[in-house]
GUMARDREN-69986 format. One line per field, with one value per atom (N, C-alpha, C, O, CB): residue number from 1; x, y, z. Coordinates in nm, 2 decimals, padded with zeros to 4 digits. Glycine has a CB too. Layout:
<nodes>
num	c(NUM / ...) .
X	c(X / ...) .
Y	c(Y / ...) .
Z	c(Z / ...) .
</nodes>
This chain:
<nodes>
num	c(1 / 1 / 1 / 1 / 1 / 2 / 2 / 2 / 2 / 2 / 3 / 3 / 3 / 3 / 3 / 4 / 4 / 4 / 4 / 4 / 5 / 5 / 5 / 5 / 5 / 6 / 6 / 6 / 6 / 6 / 7 / 7 / 7 / 7 / 7 / 8 / 8 / 8 / 8 / 8 / 9 / 9 / 9 / 9 / 9 / 10 / 10 / 10 / 10 / 10 / 11 / 11 / 11 / 11 / 11 / 12 / 12 / 12 / 12 / 12 / 13 / 13 / 13 / 13 / 13 / 14 / 14 / 14 / 14 / 14 / 15 / 15 / 15 / 15 / 15 / 16 / 16 / 16 / 16 / 16 / 17 / 17 / 17 / 17 / 17 / 18 / 18 / 18 / 18 / 18 / 19 / 19 / 19 / 19 / 19 / 20 / 20 / 20 / 20 / 20 / 21 / 21 / 21 / 21 / 21 / 22 / 22 / 22 / 22 / 22 / 23 / 23 / 23 / 23 / 23 / 24 / 24 / 24 / 24 / 24 / 25 / 25 / 25 / 25 / 25 / 26 / 26 / 26 / 26 / 26 / 27 / 27 / 27 / 27 / 27 / 28 / 28 / 28 / 28 / 28 / 29 / 29 / 29 / 29 / 29 / 30 / 30 / 30 / 30 / 30 / 31 / 31 / 31 / 31 / 31 / 32 / 32 / 32 / 32 / 32 / 33 / 33 / 33 / 33 / 33 / 34 / 34 / 34 / 34 / 34 / 35 / 35 / 35 / 35 / 35 / 36 / 36 / 36 / 36 / 36 / 37 / 37 / 37 / 37 / 37 / 38 / 38 / 38 / 38 / 38 / 39 / 39 / 39 / 39 / 39 / 40 / 40 / 40 / 40 / 40 / 41 / 41 / 41 / 41 / 41 / 42 / 42 / 42 / 42 / 42 / 43 / 43 / 43 / 43 / 43 / 44 / 44 / 44 / 44 / 44 / 45 / 45 / 45 / 45 / 45 / 46 / 46 / 46 / 46 / 46 / 47 / 47 / 47 / 47 / 47 / 48 / 48 / 48 / 48 / 48 / 49 / 49 / 49 / 49 / 49 / 50 / 50 / 50 / 50 / 50 / 51 / 51 / 51 / 51 / 51 / 52 / 52 / 52 / 52 / 52 / 53 / 53 / 53 / 53 / 53 / 54 / 54 / 54 / 54 / 54 / 55 / 55 / 55 / 55 / 55 / 56 / 56 / 56 / 56 / 56 / 57 / 57 / 57 / 57 / 57 / 58 / 58 / 58 / 58 / 58 / 59 / 59 / 59 / 59 / 59 / 60 / 60 / 60 / 60 / 60 / 61 / 61 / 61 / 61 / 61 / 62 / 62 / 62 / 62 / 62 / 63 / 63 / 63 / 63 / 63 / 64 / 64 / 64 / 64 / 64 / 65 / 65 / 65 / 65 / 65 / 66 / 66 / 66 / 66 / 66 / 67 / 67 / 67 / 67 / 67 / 68 / 68 / 68 / 68 / 68 / 69 / 69 / 69 / 69 / 69 / 70 / 70 / 70 / 70 / 70 / 71 / 71 / 71 / 71 / 71 / 72 / 72 / 72 / 72 / 72 / 73 / 73 / 73 / 73 / 73 / 74 / 74 / 74 / 74 / 74 / 75 / 75 / 75 / 75 / 75 / 76 / 76 / 76 / 76 / 76 / 77 / 77 / 77 / 77 / 77 / 78 / 78 / 78 / 78 / 78 / 79 / 79 / 79 / 79 / 79 / 80 / 80 / 80 / 80 / 80 / 81 / 81 / 81 / 81 / 81 / 82 / 82 / 82 / 82 / 82 / 83 / 83 / 83 / 83 / 83 / 84 / 84 / 84 / 84 / 84 / 85 / 85 / 85 / 85 / 85 / 86 / 86 / 86 / 86 / 86 / 87 / 87 / 87 / 87 / 87 / 88 / 88 / 88 / 88 / 88 / 89 / 89 / 89 / 89 / 89 / 90 / 90 / 90 / 90 / 90 / 91 / 91 / 91 / 91 / 91 / 92 / 92 / 92 / 92 / 92 / 93 / 93 / 93 / 93 / 93 / 94 / 94 / 94 / 94 / 94 / 95 / 95 / 95 / 95 / 95 / 96 / 96 / 96 / 96 / 96 / 97 / 97 / 97 / 97 / 97 / 98 / 98 / 98 / 98 / 98 / 99 / 99 / 99 / 99 / 99 / 100 / 100 / 100 / 100 / 100 / 101 / 101 / 101 / 101 / 101 / 102 / 102 / 102 / 102 / 102 / 103 / 103 / 103 / 103 / 103 / 104 / 104 / 104 / 104 / 104 / 105 / 105 / 105 / 105 / 105 / 106 / 106 / 106 / 106 / 106 / 107 / 107 / 107 / 107 / 107 / 108 / 108 / 108 / 108 / 108 / 109 / 109 / 109 / 109 / 109 / 110 / 110 / 110 / 110 / 110 / 111 / 111 / 111 / 111 / 111 / 112 / 112 / 112 / 112 / 112 / 113 / 113 / 113 / 113 / 113) .
X	c(-00.06 / -00.18 / -00.30 / -00.40 / -00.18 / -00.27 / -00.38 / -00.44 / -00.56 / -00.32 / -00.36 / -00.39 / -00.47 / -00.57 / -00.27 / -00.42 / -00.47 / -00.61 / -00.71 / -00.38 / -00.63 / -00.75 / -00.85 / -00.96 / -00.72 / -00.79 / -00.88 / -00.90 / -01.00 / -01.02 / -00.80 / -00.81 / -00.77 / -00.66 / -00.72 / -00.88 / -00.85 / -00.81 / -00.76 / -00.74 / -00.82 / -00.78 / -00.85 / -00.90 / -00.61 / -00.86 / -00.93 / -00.84 / -00.72 / -00.95 / -00.90 / -00.84 / -00.77 / -00.82 / -00.96 / -00.64 / -00.56 / -00.46 / -00.34 / -00.48 / -00.48 / -00.40 / -00.27 / -00.17 / -00.47 / -00.25 / -00.13 / -00.04 / 00.08 / -00.15 / -00.09 / -00.01 / 00.02 / 00.13 / -00.09 / -00.06 / -00.03 / 00.09 / 00.19 / -00.16 / 00.09 / 00.20 / 00.32 / 00.42 / 00.17 / 00.32 / 00.44 / 00.50 / 00.63 / 00.41 / 00.42 / 00.47 / 00.53 / 00.64 / 00.36 / 00.47 / 00.52 / 00.65 / 00.74 / 00.42 / 00.66 / 00.78 / 00.90 / 01.01 / 00.76 / 00.86 / 00.97 / 01.02 / 01.15 / 00.92 / 00.94 / 01.00 / 01.07 / 01.17 / 00.89 / 01.01 / 01.07 / 01.20 / 01.29 / 00.98 / 01.23 / 01.37 / 01.47 / 01.60 / 01.37 / 01.42 / 01.52 / 01.51 / 01.53 / 01.48 / 01.48 / 01.48 / 01.38 / 01.40 / 01.62 / 01.27 / 01.16 / 01.08 / 01.01 / 01.07 / 01.10 / 01.03 / 00.88 / 00.83 / 01.06 / 00.82 / 00.66 / 00.63 / 00.54 / 00.59 / 00.70 / 00.66 / 00.70 / 00.64 / 00.73 / 00.81 / 00.84 / 00.73 / 00.70 / 00.98 / 00.67 / 00.56 / 00.44 / 00.37 / 00.52 / 00.42 / 00.30 / 00.32 / 00.22 / 00.28 / 00.44 / 00.48 / 00.46 / 00.41 / 00.63 / 00.50 / 00.47 / 00.33 / 00.28 / 00.52 / 00.24 / 00.10 / 00.05 / -00.03 / 00.03 / 00.09 / 00.05 / 00.07 / -00.02 / 00.12 / 00.19 / 00.22 / 00.14 / 00.10 / 00.38 / 00.10 / 00.04 / -00.10 / -00.15 / 00.04 / -00.17 / -00.32 / -00.34 / -00.46 / -00.39 / -00.24 / -00.26 / -00.31 / -00.40 / -00.34 / -00.28 / -00.32 / -00.22 / -00.12 / -00.33 / -00.28 / -00.20 / -00.09 / -00.03 / -00.14 / -00.07 / 00.02 / -00.02 / -00.11 / 00.16 / 00.03 / -00.02 / 00.04 / 00.15 / 00.04 / -00.04 / 00.00 / 00.12 / 00.13 / -00.11 / 00.21 / 00.33 / 00.39 / 00.45 / 00.43 / 00.36 / 00.41 / 00.56 / 00.61 / 00.36 / 00.64 / 00.79 / 00.82 / 00.90 / 00.86 / 00.76 / 00.80 / 00.74 / 00.82 / 00.73 / 00.62 / 00.57 / 00.66 / 00.68 / 00.44 / 00.71 / 00.80 / 00.93 / 00.98 / 00.82 / 00.98 / 01.11 / 01.09 / 01.18 / 01.15 / 00.99 / 00.96 / 00.93 / 00.96 / 00.85 / 00.86 / 00.83 / 00.96 / 00.98 / 00.72 / 01.06 / 01.19 / 01.26 / 01.32 / 01.27 / 01.26 / 01.33 / 01.27 / 01.34 / 01.34 / 01.14 / 01.07 / 01.09 / 01.11 / 00.94 / 01.09 / 01.13 / 01.27 / 01.30 / 01.11 / 01.36 / 01.50 / 01.52 / 01.62 / 01.58 / 01.43 / 01.44 / 01.35 / 01.32 / 01.40 / 01.31 / 01.25 / 01.09 / 01.03 / 01.32 / 01.03 / 00.89 / 00.81 / 00.83 / 00.85 / 00.71 / 00.63 / 00.54 / 00.51 / 00.56 / 00.48 / 00.39 / 00.45 / 00.39 / 00.32 / 00.57 / 00.64 / 00.68 / 00.67 / 00.76 / 00.72 / 00.75 / 00.63 / 00.65 / 00.80 / 00.51 / 00.39 / 00.34 / 00.28 / 00.28 / 00.36 / 00.32 / 00.41 / 00.37 / 00.32 / 00.54 / 00.63 / 00.59 / 00.58 / 00.76 / 00.56 / 00.53 / 00.41 / 00.39 / 00.52 / 00.31 / 00.18 / 00.21 / 00.15 / 00.08 / 00.30 / 00.33 / 00.42 / 00.40 / 00.40 / 00.52 / 00.61 / 00.53 / 00.57 / 00.72 / 00.43 / 00.34 / 00.29 / 00.26 / 00.23 / 00.28 / 00.21 / 00.31 / 00.26 / 00.13 / 00.44 / 00.54 / 00.59 / 00.58 / 00.67 / 00.63 / 00.69 / 00.83 / 00.88 / 00.68 / 00.91 / 01.04 / 01.13 / 01.22 / 01.10 / 01.10 / 01.18 / 01.16 / 01.25 / 01.14 / 01.04 / 01.01 / 01.08 / 01.13 / 00.84 / 01.08 / 01.16 / 01.30 / 01.35 / 01.17 / 01.36 / 01.50 / 01.52 / 01.62 / 01.54 / 01.43 / 01.43 / 01.43 / 01.50 / 01.32 / 01.34 / 01.32 / 01.46 / 01.52 / 01.20 / 01.51 / 01.63 / 01.74 / 01.82 / 01.67 / 01.75 / 01.85 / 01.83 / 01.93 / 01.85 / 01.71 / 01.68 / 01.73 / 01.80 / 01.53 / 01.69 / 01.73 / 01.87 / 01.92 / 01.67 / 01.94 / 02.09 / 02.17 / 02.26 / 02.15 / 02.12 / 02.19 / 02.15 / 02.23 / 02.15 / 02.02 / 01.98 / 01.93 / 01.93 / 02.09 / 01.89 / 01.82 / 01.90 / 01.95 / 01.68 / 01.91 / 01.97 / 01.87 / 01.75 / 02.03 / 01.93 / 01.84 / 01.74 / 01.62 / 01.92 / 01.79 / 01.70 / 01.59 / 01.48 / 01.78 / 01.61 / 01.52 / 01.41 / 01.29 / 01.59 / 01.46 / 01.36 / 01.27 / 01.15 / 01.43 / 01.33 / 01.26 / 01.15 / 01.03 / 01.37 / 01.19 / 01.09 / 00.96 / 00.86 / 01.17 / 00.97 / 00.86 / 00.75 / 00.64 / 00.92 / 00.78 / 00.68 / 00.58 / 00.62 / 00.75 / 00.46 / 00.35 / 00.34 / 00.37 / 00.21 / 00.30 / 00.27 / 00.15 / 00.05 / 00.25 / 00.16 / 00.04 / -00.06 / -00.03 / 00.08 / -00.20 / -00.30 / -00.31 / -00.37 / -00.43 / -00.25 / -00.25 / -00.14 / -00.03 / -00.23 / -00.17 / -00.07 / 00.06 / 00.08 / -00.13 / 00.17 / 00.30 / 00.36 / 00.47 / 00.32 / 00.31 / 00.35 / 00.39 / 00.32 / 00.25 / 00.50 / 00.53 / 00.55 / 00.63 / 00.65 / 00.48 / 00.48 / 00.61 / 00.63 / 00.35) .
Y	c(00.01 / 00.04 / -00.01 / -00.05 / 00.18 / 00.01 / -00.02 / -00.16 / -00.17 / 00.00 / -00.27 / -00.40 / -00.41 / -00.48 / -00.49 / -00.35 / -00.36 / -00.30 / -00.36 / -00.29 / -00.18 / -00.10 / -00.13 / -00.10 / 00.04 / -00.20 / -00.23 / -00.10 / -00.09 / -00.28 / -00.02 / 00.11 / 00.09 / 00.08 / 00.23 / 00.08 / 00.06 / -00.08 / -00.11 / 00.15 / -00.17 / -00.31 / -00.39 / -00.33 / -00.33 / -00.52 / -00.61 / -00.61 / -00.61 / -00.76 / -00.61 / -00.63 / -00.76 / -00.86 / -00.62 / -00.74 / -00.88 / -00.86 / -00.81 / -00.91 / -00.89 / -00.85 / -00.93 / -00.88 / -00.89 / -01.05 / -01.12 / -01.04 / -01.01 / -01.26 / -00.99 / -00.92 / -00.77 / -00.71 / -00.91 / -00.72 / -00.59 / -00.62 / -00.55 / -00.53 / -00.73 / -00.76 / -00.78 / -00.72 / -00.89 / -00.85 / -00.87 / -00.75 / -00.74 / -00.96 / -00.65 / -00.52 / -00.45 / -00.39 / -00.43 / -00.45 / -00.38 / -00.44 / -00.36 / -00.40 / -00.57 / -00.64 / -00.61 / -00.58 / -00.79 / -00.61 / -00.57 / -00.44 / -00.43 / -00.58 / -00.34 / -00.20 / -00.20 / -00.13 / -00.10 / -00.28 / -00.27 / -00.32 / -00.28 / -00.34 / -00.43 / -00.48 / -00.38 / -00.40 / -00.61 / -00.29 / -00.17 / -00.05 / 00.07 / -00.13 / -00.07 / 00.03 / 00.15 / 00.26 / 00.09 / 00.11 / 00.21 / 00.21 / 00.12 / 00.19 / 00.32 / 00.33 / 00.31 / 00.24 / 00.46 / 00.37 / 00.35 / 00.21 / 00.15 / 00.45 / 00.14 / 00.01 / -00.08 / -00.18 / -00.03 / -00.05 / -00.13 / -00.12 / -00.22 / -00.09 / 00.00 / 00.02 / -00.06 / -00.12 / 00.16 / -00.07 / -00.15 / -00.29 / -00.37 / -00.12 / -00.35 / -00.49 / -00.51 / -00.62 / -00.52 / -00.42 / -00.43 / -00.45 / -00.54 / -00.32 / -00.35 / -00.36 / -00.49 / -00.56 / -00.23 / -00.54 / -00.66 / -00.78 / -00.86 / -00.69 / -00.78 / -00.90 / -00.88 / -00.98 / -00.91 / -00.76 / -00.74 / -00.79 / -00.86 / -00.58 / -00.76 / -00.79 / -00.91 / -00.95 / -00.67 / -00.96 / -01.07 / -01.03 / -01.11 / -01.17 / -00.92 / -00.87 / -00.93 / -00.88 / -00.72 / -01.04 / -01.10 / -01.19 / -01.26 / -01.00 / -01.20 / -01.30 / -01.34 / -01.28 / -01.23 / -01.45 / -01.50 / -01.41 / -01.36 / -01.64 / -01.37 / -01.28 / -01.33 / -01.45 / -01.25 / -01.24 / -01.27 / -01.14 / -01.06 / -01.33 / -01.14 / -01.02 / -00.99 / -00.88 / -01.02 / -01.10 / -01.08 / -01.01 / -00.92 / -01.21 / -01.06 / -01.00 / -00.85 / -00.76 / -01.08 / -00.83 / -00.70 / -00.61 / -00.50 / -00.70 / -00.65 / -00.56 / -00.53 / -00.42 / -00.62 / -00.64 / -00.62 / -00.52 / -00.43 / -00.75 / -00.52 / -00.44 / -00.29 / -00.19 / -00.50 / -00.28 / -00.15 / -00.09 / 00.04 / -00.16 / -00.17 / -00.12 / -00.06 / 00.05 / -00.23 / -00.13 / -00.08 / 00.04 / 00.13 / -00.18 / 00.04 / 00.16 / 00.28 / 00.39 / 00.14 / 00.27 / 00.38 / 00.42 / 00.54 / 00.34 / 00.33 / 00.36 / 00.44 / 00.52 / 00.22 / 00.42 / 00.48 / 00.61 / 00.66 / 00.38 / 00.65 / 00.79 / 00.79 / 00.90 / 00.89 / 00.67 / 00.68 / 00.69 / 00.62 / 00.55 / 00.79 / 00.81 / 00.71 / 00.68 / 00.93 / 00.65 / 00.55 / 00.43 / 00.37 / 00.50 / 00.38 / 00.28 / 00.31 / 00.22 / 00.25 / 00.43 / 00.48 / 00.47 / 00.44 / 00.61 / 00.51 / 00.50 / 00.35 / 00.32 / 00.58 / 00.28 / 00.13 / 00.04 / -00.05 / 00.06 / 00.08 / 00.00 / -00.02 / -00.13 / 00.05 / 00.09 / 00.06 / -00.02 / -00.09 / 00.18 / 00.00 / -00.07 / -00.23 / -00.31 / -00.02 / -00.26 / -00.40 / -00.46 / -00.57 / -00.42 / -00.37 / -00.42 / -00.45 / -00.54 / -00.31 / -00.37 / -00.40 / -00.54 / -00.60 / -00.31 / -00.59 / -00.72 / -00.84 / -00.96 / -00.72 / -00.81 / -00.92 / -00.94 / -00.85 / -00.88 / -01.07 / -01.11 / -01.06 / -01.01 / -01.26 / -01.07 / -01.03 / -01.11 / -01.06 / -01.03 / -01.24 / -01.33 / -01.29 / -01.29 / -01.48 / -01.25 / -01.21 / -01.07 / -01.04 / -01.19 / -00.99 / -00.85 / -00.89 / -00.84 / -00.76 / -00.98 / -01.01 / -01.08 / -01.05 / -01.11 / -01.16 / -01.22 / -01.12 / -01.13 / -01.32 / -01.02 / -00.92 / -00.83 / -00.81 / -00.82 / -00.80 / -00.72 / -00.80 / -00.75 / -00.67 / -00.93 / -01.01 / -01.01 / -00.99 / -01.16 / -01.02 / -01.02 / -00.89 / -00.89 / -01.03 / -00.78 / -00.64 / -00.62 / -00.55 / -00.55 / -00.66 / -00.65 / -00.73 / -00.68 / -00.70 / -00.85 / -00.94 / -00.91 / -00.92 / -01.09 / -00.85 / -00.83 / -00.97 / -01.07 / -00.78 / -00.96 / -01.08 / -01.12 / -01.04 / -01.05 / -01.25 / -01.30 / -01.29 / -01.28 / -01.44 / -01.30 / -01.30 / -01.42 / -01.41 / -01.30 / -01.53 / -01.65 / -01.63 / -01.67 / -01.77 / -01.56 / -01.54 / -01.44 / -01.45 / -01.51 / -01.34 / -01.25 / -01.32 / -01.29 / -01.13 / -01.40 / -01.47 / -01.56 / -01.57 / -01.57 / -01.62 / -01.71 / -01.64 / -01.70 / -01.78 / -01.51 / -01.43 / -01.41 / -01.39 / -01.30 / -01.42 / -01.40 / -01.52 / -01.64 / -01.40 / -01.48 / -01.59 / -01.64 / -01.57 / -01.53 / -01.76 / -01.81 / -01.75 / -01.72 / -01.96 / -01.73 / -01.69 / -01.79 / -01.91 / -01.67 / -01.75 / -01.85 / -01.94 / -02.04 / -01.79 / -01.90 / -01.97 / -02.09 / -02.06 / -01.88 / -02.21 / -02.31 / -02.30 / -02.27 / -02.43 / -02.33 / -02.32 / -02.19 / -02.19 / -02.40 / -02.08 / -01.95 / -01.88 / -01.89 / -01.87 / -01.81 / -01.71 / -01.59 / -01.58 / -01.74 / -01.48 / -01.35 / -01.27 / -01.16 / -01.27) .
Z	c(-02.55 / -02.49 / -02.58 / -02.53 / -02.46 / -02.71 / -02.81 / -02.79 / -02.79 / -02.95 / -02.77 / -02.76 / -02.63 / -02.62 / -02.76 / -02.52 / -02.38 / -02.38 / -02.33 / -02.27 / -02.44 / -02.43 / -02.55 / -02.55 / -02.44 / -02.64 / -02.77 / -02.85 / -02.92 / -02.73 / -02.86 / -02.93 / -03.08 / -03.12 / -02.86 / -03.17 / -03.32 / -03.34 / -03.45 / -03.36 / -03.25 / -03.27 / -03.16 / -03.06 / -03.26 / -03.19 / -03.10 / -02.96 / -02.97 / -03.17 / -02.85 / -02.72 / -02.71 / -02.75 / -02.61 / -02.67 / -02.66 / -02.54 / -02.57 / -02.81 / -02.43 / -02.31 / -02.33 / -02.29 / -02.16 / -02.39 / -02.40 / -02.49 / -02.46 / -02.45 / -02.61 / -02.70 / -02.64 / -02.68 / -02.83 / -02.56 / -02.50 / -02.40 / -02.41 / -02.42 / -02.32 / -02.23 / -02.30 / -02.26 / -02.15 / -02.41 / -02.49 / -02.55 / -02.56 / -02.60 / -02.59 / -02.63 / -02.52 / -02.53 / -02.69 / -02.41 / -02.28 / -02.24 / -02.22 / -02.16 / -02.25 / -02.20 / -02.30 / -02.26 / -02.19 / -02.43 / -02.53 / -02.50 / -02.50 / -02.67 / -02.47 / -02.45 / -02.32 / -02.30 / -02.45 / -02.22 / -02.08 / -02.07 / -01.99 / -01.98 / -02.17 / -02.16 / -02.22 / -02.20 / -02.23 / -02.28 / -02.34 / -02.25 / -02.30 / -02.49 / -02.13 / -02.02 / -02.04 / -02.00 / -02.03 / -02.09 / -02.11 / -01.98 / -01.95 / -02.23 / -01.90 / -01.77 / -01.77 / -01.68 / -01.72 / -01.86 / -01.86 / -01.89 / -01.82 / -01.97 / -01.99 / -02.02 / -01.90 / -01.87 / -02.14 / -01.83 / -01.71 / -01.61 / -01.55 / -01.65 / -01.59 / -01.50 / -01.55 / -01.46 / -01.49 / -01.67 / -01.72 / -01.71 / -01.69 / -01.86 / -01.72 / -01.69 / -01.55 / -01.51 / -01.73 / -01.46 / -01.32 / -01.29 / -01.22 / -01.24 / -01.35 / -01.33 / -01.38 / -01.31 / -01.39 / -01.50 / -01.56 / -01.46 / -01.44 / -01.69 / -01.40 / -01.32 / -01.19 / -01.13 / -01.28 / -01.15 / -01.02 / -01.03 / -00.94 / -00.98 / -01.14 / -01.16 / -01.25 / -01.27 / -01.21 / -01.31 / -01.41 / -01.54 / -01.59 / -01.35 / -01.61 / -01.72 / -01.84 / -01.86 / -01.71 / -01.90 / -02.01 / -01.97 / -02.05 / -02.10 / -01.84 / -01.78 / -01.64 / -01.58 / -01.76 / -01.60 / -01.46 / -01.36 / -01.37 / -01.42 / -01.25 / -01.16 / -01.08 / -01.05 / -01.07 / -01.05 / -00.99 / -00.92 / -00.98 / -01.09 / -00.79 / -00.72 / -00.72 / -00.71 / -00.58 / -00.71 / -00.72 / -00.85 / -00.85 / -00.71 / -00.96 / -01.09 / -01.09 / -01.13 / -01.22 / -01.04 / -01.03 / -00.96 / -01.01 / -00.98 / -00.84 / -00.77 / -00.84 / -00.84 / -00.63 / -00.90 / -00.99 / -01.09 / -01.10 / -01.06 / -01.16 / -01.28 / -01.23 / -01.30 / -01.35 / -01.12 / -01.06 / -01.00 / -01.01 / -00.94 / -00.95 / -00.91 / -01.03 / -01.02 / -00.83 / -01.14 / -01.25 / -01.31 / -01.34 / -01.36 / -01.32 / -01.36 / -01.27 / -01.33 / -01.37 / -01.14 / -01.06 / -01.08 / -01.08 / -00.91 / -01.10 / -01.12 / -01.25 / -01.26 / -01.13 / -01.34 / -01.48 / -01.47 / -01.58 / -01.60 / -01.35 / -01.34 / -01.36 / -01.37 / -01.43 / -01.38 / -01.41 / -01.28 / -01.18 / -01.49 / -01.28 / -01.17 / -01.13 / -01.01 / -01.18 / -01.24 / -01.21 / -01.14 / -01.05 / -01.34 / -01.19 / -01.13 / -00.98 / -00.89 / -01.20 / -00.96 / -00.82 / -00.74 / -00.62 / -00.82 / -00.79 / -00.70 / -00.69 / -00.58 / -00.77 / -00.78 / -00.77 / -00.68 / -00.62 / -00.92 / -00.67 / -00.60 / -00.45 / -00.41 / -00.61 / -00.37 / -00.24 / -00.21 / -00.11 / -00.17 / -00.31 / -00.30 / -00.31 / -00.24 / -00.41 / -00.40 / -00.43 / -00.31 / -00.26 / -00.57 / -00.26 / -00.16 / -00.03 / 00.05 / -00.14 / 00.00 / 00.11 / 00.12 / 00.22 / 00.11 / 00.01 / 00.00 / -00.01 / -00.02 / -00.13 / 00.00 / 00.01 / 00.15 / 00.24 / -00.07 / 00.18 / 00.30 / 00.30 / 00.20 / 00.32 / 00.41 / 00.41 / 00.33 / 00.27 / 00.54 / 00.32 / 00.23 / 00.08 / 00.00 / 00.24 / 00.05 / -00.09 / -00.12 / -00.23 / -00.12 / -00.02 / -00.04 / -00.08 / -00.18 / 00.09 / 00.01 / -00.03 / -00.16 / -00.23 / 00.07 / -00.20 / -00.33 / -00.44 / -00.54 / -00.35 / -00.43 / -00.53 / -00.54 / -00.64 / -00.49 / -00.42 / -00.42 / -00.48 / -00.55 / -00.28 / -00.46 / -00.52 / -00.68 / -00.75 / -00.47 / -00.72 / -00.86 / -00.93 / -01.03 / -00.89 / -00.85 / -00.90 / -00.90 / -00.99 / -00.81 / -00.81 / -00.80 / -00.91 / -00.97 / -00.66 / -00.93 / -01.03 / -01.17 / -01.27 / -01.00 / -01.19 / -01.33 / -01.38 / -01.31 / -01.41 / -01.50 / -01.56 / -01.68 / -01.76 / -01.60 / -01.71 / -01.83 / -01.95 / -01.93 / -01.81 / -02.06 / -02.18 / -02.17 / -02.20 / -02.33 / -02.14 / -02.13 / -02.03 / -02.05 / -02.09 / -01.91 / -01.81 / -01.86 / -01.83 / -01.68 / -01.95 / -02.00 / -02.10 / -02.10 / -02.06 / -02.18 / -02.30 / -02.23 / -02.28 / -02.39 / -02.11 / -02.04 / -01.99 / -01.95 / -01.93 / -01.98 / -01.93 / -02.03 / -01.99 / -01.88 / -02.16 / -02.27 / -02.26 / -02.27 / -02.41 / -02.24 / -02.25 / -02.39 / -02.48 / -02.20 / -02.40 / -02.54 / -02.60 / -02.54 / -02.53 / -02.73 / -02.80 / -02.80 / -02.80 / -02.94 / -02.79 / -02.78 / -02.91 / -02.90 / -02.74 / -03.02 / -03.13 / -03.12 / -03.08 / -03.25 / -03.14 / -03.12 / -03.18 / -03.30 / -03.16 / -03.10 / -03.14 / -03.17 / -03.25 / -03.26 / -03.12 / -03.14 / -03.01 / -02.91 / -03.22 / -03.02 / -02.91 / -02.98 / -03.08 / -02.82 / -02.93 / -02.99 / -02.95 / -02.99 / -02.94) .
</nodes>
């Protein structure tokens, strides 16, 4: 949250997203909710409602109240085909390569955080 809110450090939404995603891939429910939020509103990453729904589902599954509250809000914005796609992603899980591809590039040339 420090990078996102600029607490004691310069605000940097990409770095905040990267920290959230790192924790989210280790089944941290709150971090999963923050990744869902980031994908919903485009905080540090390009907006993507399918990814937002996927991470909100994981967050809810891991008992996070924020993810549980966010999920129906996101799902209302999806078509039936998008609902099916998200459920397929959720059922299959993600490969390591798919997760790595989610990390946005650092704004400094040639770096991925």
